[in-house]
C-alpha positions in Angstrom: 15.5 39.2 -10.6 13.1 42.0 -8.5 13.3 44.4 -11.2 12.2 43.8 -14.5 11.6 45.7 -17.6 7.5 45.2 -17.9 7.5 47.1 -21.6 6.3 45.0 -23.9 7.9 46.7 -27.0 10.1 44.5 -29.1 13.8 45.6 -29.2 15.1 46.0 -32.5 18.9 44.7 -33.1 21.1 46.1 -35.9 24.1 43.3 -36.8 27.6 44.9 -38.1 29.3 43.3 -40.5 33.2 44.3 -40.4 35.6 44.6 -43.9 38.4 42.7 -44.2 41.4 44.8 -45.9 43.8 43.2 -47.6 47.1 45.2 -47.8 48.5 46.1 -51.5 50.9 44.2 -53.5 53.7 46.0 -55.6 52.2 47.3 -58.8 49.1 46.6 -58.2 45.7 48.2 -56.8 44.8 47.2 -53.5 41.5 45.0 -53.6 38.2 46.1 -52.3 37.0 45.8 -48.8 35.5 42.0 -48.8 32.8 41.9 -46.0 32.7 38.6 -44.2 29.3 36.9 -43.8 28.5 36.1 -39.7 26.8 33.4 -40.8 25.1 31.2 -43.6 21.5 31.8 -44.6 19.6 29.3 -42.5 16.6 27.1 -43.7 14.4 27.8 -40.7 11.4 29.8 -40.3 11.0 33.1 -38.4 7.1 32.5 -36.9 5.3 36.0 -36.0 3.1 34.8 -32.9 1.3 38.5 -33.4 -0.1 40.3 -30.6 -3.5 40.5 -28.3 -5.2 42.9 -30.3 -2.5 45.4 -29.3 0.7 46.8 -31.5 3.6 44.8 -29.7 4.6 40.8 -28.2 7.6 39.7 -26.2 8.6 36.3 -25.9 10.5 34.8 -23.2 9.9 31.1 -22.6 9.5 28.0 -24.6 9.1 24.3 -23.8 10.0 21.2 -25.2 6.8 21.3 -27.0 7.3 24.4 -28.9 4.9 26.3 -26.7 5.6 29.6 -26.0 5.0 32.3 -23.0 5.2 36.2 -22.8 3.5 39.3 -22.4 1.5 40.7 -25.2 0.0 44.0 -25.4 -4.3 43.9 -25.8 -6.5 46.5 -27.8 -7.0 48.8 -24.9 -3.1 49.1 -24.4 -2.8 46.5 -21.1 0.1 44.1 -20.9 -1.1 40.5 -20.2 0.6 37.3 -20.2 0.0 34.6 -23.3 0.0 31.1 -23.9 1.0 30.1 -27.7 0.5 26.9 -29.6 0.8 25.7 -33.0 -2.4 24.3 -33.0 -4.1 27.2 -30.8 -2.3 30.4 -31.4 -1.8 33.0 -29.3 -3.7 32.7 -25.9 -4.4 35.9 -23.7 -4.0 34.0 -19.9 -5.9 37.1 -18.6 -5.1 38.4 -15.1 -5.3 37.8 -11.4 -8.5 39.3 -9.9 -8.4 42.9 -9.2 -5.1 43.6 -11.3 -5.1 44.9 -14.5 -1.7 43.5 -16.1 0.2 39.8 -16.3 3.4 39.0 -17.9 4.4 35.3 -18.3 8.6 34.3 -17.8 8.4 30.7 -17.5 6.7 27.4 -18.9 7.4 23.8 -18.5 6.3 20.8 -20.6 2.9 20.3 -19.6 1.8 24.2 -20.6 2.1 25.0 -17.2 3.2 29.3 -16.8 4.3 31.3 -14.3 4.6 34.9 -14.0 3.2 37.9 -12.3 0.2 39.9 -12.6 -0.2 43.6 -11.3 -1.9 46.9 -10.8 -0.5 49.9 -11.9 0.8 51.4 -9.3 -0.6 49.2 -6.7 0.0 45.2 -5.8 1.9 42.6 -7.9 1.5 38.6 -7.3 3.4 35.5 -8.8 0.7 33.7 -10.7 0.7 29.8 -11.5 -1.2 28.8 -14.6 -2.9 25.8 -15.8 -5.0 24.6 -18.5 -7.4 23.2 -15.9 -7.5 25.7 -13.0 -6.4 29.4 -14.9 -4.4 31.7 -13.2 -3.8 31.1 -9.6 -2.5 33.5 -6.9 0.6 32.2 -5.0 0.2 35.2 -3.2 3.3 36.8 -1.1 5.8 36.5 2.1 3.7 39.0 3.6 4.4 42.0 1.3 2.5 43.6 -1.3 5.0 42.1 -4.2 5.6 38.8 -5.7 7.2 37.9 -8.6 7.3 34.1 -10.6 10.5 33.4 -12.2 10.4 29.8 -13.5 8.3 26.9 -13.2 9.5 23.1 -13.2 8.2 19.8 -14.4 5.9 19.1 -11.2 4.8 23.2 -11.2 6.7 24.2 -8.7 7.4 27.5 -9.1 10.7 30.0 -7.7 11.0 34.1 -7.7 10.9 36.2 -5.3 9.0 38.6 -2.6 9.2 42.2 -3.8 12.5 42.9 -1.4 14.3 40.2 -2.9 14.0 37.3 -0.9 14.0 34.0 -3.1 11.1 31.1 -2.6 9.8 28.3 -3.6 6.2 27.3 -4.2 4.9 24.1 -4.4 1.0 22.9 -4.7 1.1 20.8 -1.2 3.1 23.9 0.9 2.1 27.0 -0.4 4.9 29.9 -0.6 8.1 28.8 0.9 10.8 31.7 2.0 14.2 29.7 0.8 16.3 32.1 3.4 18.5 35.1 3.0 18.5 38.4 2.9 16.2 40.9 1.5 18.4 42.3 -1.7 17.5 44.1 -4.8 17.9 42.2 -8.3 18.2 38.4 -5.8 15.8 35.9 -5.8 15.0 32.6 -7.1 15.8 32.3 -10.9 15.7 29.1 -12.2 14.4 25.4 -10.6 14.9 21.6 -11.8 12.9 18.6 -12.0 14.0 18.1 -8.5 12.9 20.8 -7.0 16.2 22.5 -6.8 16.8 26.3 -7.2 19.5 28.3 -8.4 19.4 32.0 -7.6 21.1 35.0 -6.1 20.9 36.5 -2.4 22.8 37.8 0.4 23.6 35.5 3.0 24.6 38.6 5.8 22.6 41.7 5.8 25.3 43.7 4.7 27.2 41.3 2.8 27.9 41.0 -0.8 25.3 39.1 -3.6 26.0 36.0 -4.0 24.6 33.1 -6.3 23.0 29.7 -4.5 22.0 26.8 -4.3 19.0 25.6 -2.3 17.6 21.9 -1.9 14.9 20.6 0.2 17.4 18.9 2.3 20.4 20.7 2.6 18.4 24.4 2.5 20.3 27.3 1.0 24.2 27.0 0.2 26.4 29.7 -0.9 28.5 29.3 -4.0 30.8 32.3 -3.5 32.5 34.1 -6.4 35.2 33.8 -8.3 38.8 34.3 -7.1 39.1 38.0 -6.5 35.8 38.5 -7.3 32.6 39.9 -4.9 29.5 38.9 -6.0 27.8 36.2 -8.4 24.4 35.3 -9.8 23.0 32.0 -10.7 20.9 31.7 -13.7 20.7 28.2 -14.2 20.3 24.6 -13.2 20.4 21.1 -15.2 19.1 17.9 -13.6 22.5 17.1 -12.2 22.6 19.7 -10.0 25.0 22.0 -12.2 24.6 25.5 -12.1 25.7 28.2 -14.2 25.7 31.7 -14.1 28.1 35.1 -14.2 30.3 36.8 -11.4 32.8 39.1 -11.3 36.7 38.8 -11.3 39.4 40.5 -9.0 39.6 42.9 -11.9 35.5 43.5 -11.8 34.5 42.0 -14.9 32.2 39.9 -15.0 32.5 36.0 -16.2 30.7 33.1 -17.0 30.9 30.2 -14.5 29.9 26.4 -14.3 29.6 25.5 -10.6 29.3 21.4 -10.0 28.1 19.6 -6.9 
């Protein structure tokens, strides 16, 4: 996930209902096409979370308490990371020092947030935000860019360097290179409460991009591909270390997969 769309515009979706035609019977008119509903009308409520004074906002993560993280435009047109709570509404998380913009990518059940903060045309750094400490710069692995993609219950963060190398950040150890070779659309995508990480990397400099699992005891593990496929990407991991994602098949189509240790 090295490259992301940093526009904070909501994307409109259009639902298409397909009519069902009943064949005509002898000596009778064919009945009119009947629309088949996609689903029954629910009883839930859609709540507008607002903006930070601008025209648009984008929510991308939610925790078990219903707290939400994402990005929103400010009155001057900048994009800032936010945390929304039912009691406090939308809170501007600000930016790192010297940066103009920020965006939140993940939130844990403690309300801690990760994402990245950047200056247009300049550097971009991953951050961790906490209620007590505010926005903390997680640094880089030596380059000019890093991205925080997910955060676990311990406040550990995974993401990627600007060149796609995956990392894990901990309060005690800082930023740790998980190995693998640089590649676009690679990085650490998810982290569970045990600190195990799922993502995508290259295991050889010129090799295909494969899903991986990283553990403190076993390091970087290649999860391979589906039979006949050439690439895969791990997108989520649970407390048991099970991983899901997408992988190419022999025909080149992408299929969902479940990997179990």
